[in-house]
Structures are given as structure tokens and as C-alpha cells.
N, C-alpha and C positions, 0 to 999 in steps of 0.2 A: 504494500500500500504506500509505504514511504517512497519507494522508487518511482511509483506512478505519479505521486505528487511532485517529486523533483523533476521528472520528465515533463510534466505539464508546465511547471514553472519555467523550465528551460525553453520549451517551445514558445511559451508566451513572450519571454524575453527576446527570442529571435524574431518573432513577428513584430514586436515593438521596434526593435533595432532597424529592421528593414522597411517598415511601413512609414514611420514618422518622417524620415528624410526624403521620401519620394517627391513630395511637392517641392522641397528646396532644391533637389537635384534637377527636377524638371525646369524650375526657374533658372537655375544656373546654365543649363544646356540651351535655353532659349536665347540667351544673350541680352535679355531685356533687363533694364535697370528698374526693378520694381519699387525702388525707393522714391522715384519721381512720380508724383501724382499725375493723373490724366484729367484734362479739362475737355469736356464735350461741348461743342458749340453748334447749336441748331441754326437753321435757316429761316427764311421768311415764313411766318405763320407757324413756326415750329415750337417745340417745347422739350423739356428734359426727357419726357417719356419716349421721344423718338429714338433714343439710344438704348432702349431696354434690351434689345437683342445683342447689341455690341457689348453692353455691360455684362450680360450673362456670359458671353464668350470670354471676355477679359478675366472675369472671376474664375472661369474654368481653367485658365492657364496659370493662375497664381496671384492675381490682384485681389486685394481686400476691397470690400464694398466701400470702405471709408476712404480709399485712395482714388475713387472715381467721382468726379465733380461735374455735374451738368448745369451749365448756366441757363437761366431763364430770362431772356431779354424782355425788358419792359416794353420796348418798341418792337412790335412784331412785323413791321414793314421792311426790316432789314437795313434801316438807316445806318449807313457806314460810319458817319460821324458819331452818332450817339452810341451805337452798339460797340464800336471799338473802344470807346471810353469806359463803358460799363464792363467790357471784358478786361480792360487794364485793371480796374478796381477789384474785380472778382478774382483775378489771378494773384494780385497782391494779398488779398484776404486768404486765399488757399495757401500761399507760400508762408504766410505768417504762422501757420500751424505745423510746418514741416521743417526738418533740419536739412533742407536742400535749397538750392538757389534757382532751380529750373523746373518747369512742368513740361509735359508732352501734351499736344493738342490733337484732337480728332474733330474735324469740322465738316459739316454737311452744307452744300448749296451756298447760300449767301453768307453762311458762317465762315466760308473760306475767305471771302473778300473782307469781312470784318476782322478776321485774324491777321490778314496781310496788312491792313491799315494799322492795326495795333503794333505789328512788328516794325513797319517802316516809318511810322509817324509818332509813335508813343513810347518808344524805348523798349518794346517787347523782346527784341533780339537777345538782350542780356538775361531774360527770364524764361526763355523757351529753348528746349533742346531739339525736339522733333515736332513736326507738323504733318498730319495726314489729312488731306481733304478728299471728300467723297462727292463727286459731281460738283466740285467747288466753282463758284463764280469768281475765280481767282483774279482774273484780269480786271475786275472792277475794283480790286484793292491795290494791285501793283502790276508792273509789266514783267518783273523778274523777282526771284527769291533773294532776299537780303543775305549776305554772307554771314556765316555763323549759325545758321539754322539748317538742320537736316529736313528737307521738305519732300514729301511724296504726294503726288496728285493722282488719284484713282478716278477714272471717268469711264463712261460707257457710250458706245455708238447707238445704244437704244434709249438714251436719255433724251426725252423730248422737251425738257425744261431748260437745262443748261447745255449749251453746245460744247463739243470737244475743243473748239478753238478758244472758248472762254476758260476752260479748265486747264488746258496745257499752258505751262508757264516755264520760262527760261530759268535754268538752275535747279529745277526739280527733277526727281525721278518720276517721270510721267508714265503711268501704267494704264493701258487701254484694256477694258474688258468688254465683252459683247453680250447681248441678250439680257441686260440688267437695266431696269427702268430707274428713273431718278429716285423714287422712294425705296425701291428694292435695294439700292446701294446701302441702305441702313440695315437690311436683314439678310442679305445674301451670304451664305456660308463661304463662297469663294472669295468674296470681298473681305470677309472677316479674317480669312487665312492670310490675305495680303496685308491686312492691318497688323496682324501679329508679326508677320515677317518684317514689316517696315519698322516696327517698334524694336525689333531685335538687331537690326542692321547697324 
């Protein structure tokens, strides 16, 4: 009986030893800096819940819910001047709660233009490491990516809202996908895999 108890305890210890670090090992292998919070930036008429599917994907690879921050713009018209300023203040508030100096941003649609204006006009370059836009109206915010930011633009030829020419931007890793509508860019598993890959590069 004693040997059975010892065997059980030994087995339990082995399970604990090999199961607890699994998440940490997966995080390390991904190349993603999980210490940097992620700010999610919606587009015209959007809201934080637009990113529900993306948040679920990010949590599945190792992000904590508390590290994902979705802004809710007061101005739903996509006003570049007002929204970029609200984004600046929002990121400052997020960073005040972390022992890091930069965030990563995932932006959809007009959120891409708002993000680029924040980067180019409001000093955001020093506070942002990576930006990933999904069907971003990027050229409404800048004609090229400012140096110092790792920028990925993911867009689709099936997007009937924002054209490819509006999303493609000089200095970015421009990634074309097909068969994905403007709103489906927020829920497509293929796009989410590209987001994870871009966060890890």
C-alpha cells in the first residue's frame, strides 16, 4: 500500500513538472514579448467587442485577459484628429500600469489611420513596438510607416470597404489575403494566425 502511495505521488509530481511549464514554453517558442500589453483599436462605428474573436485567440496562445486593452472611441465617425488624441491618452493610461515602455497595437479599418496619426503627429513612435492593421485605412493617416515601429498591414482583395491601395503602405510588411471581407478580417482564423506570426517576428 505504501509503495502504491509513493508511486502515485511520484506520478503526480511528474505530471506537475511537465504540465505547468507548457504554457511558458509555448510562449517562449512563439517569440512574442508577452510583457507588452496589446491595444485594440476599432474603426468607424466600431466598439471593443469587435475584437472578441482576436482576444480569444491571443488568450489561447498565452496572453492574460488583463494584458488586452480595447479602446472605445467617443467619436464613432473615425475622426482622425480626435481619435488619435484619445488613443494617445489611452495608451499613456495603459503604460502607467505596466513596467514596460511600449505597447503593441492591432487596429481595424479607420483605426489604422488613427494609429498612424498618433505615431507620426503625437509622439507615439516612442511608445509603440508593433502595429498590425486589418483592412486599415492607413493612407488616411500617413503615406509611409515612421521608422522605429514594426508595422504589418493585412488586407484583402475581397474587402469592399477599404481598398488595397488604401491599406498598402510604404515601410510595412504588406500581406494580401483573399476571400476575406472587411468585417471577417476580425474573425478569420487565417488572419489571426498572421497576427500571431507578426507579433512574434
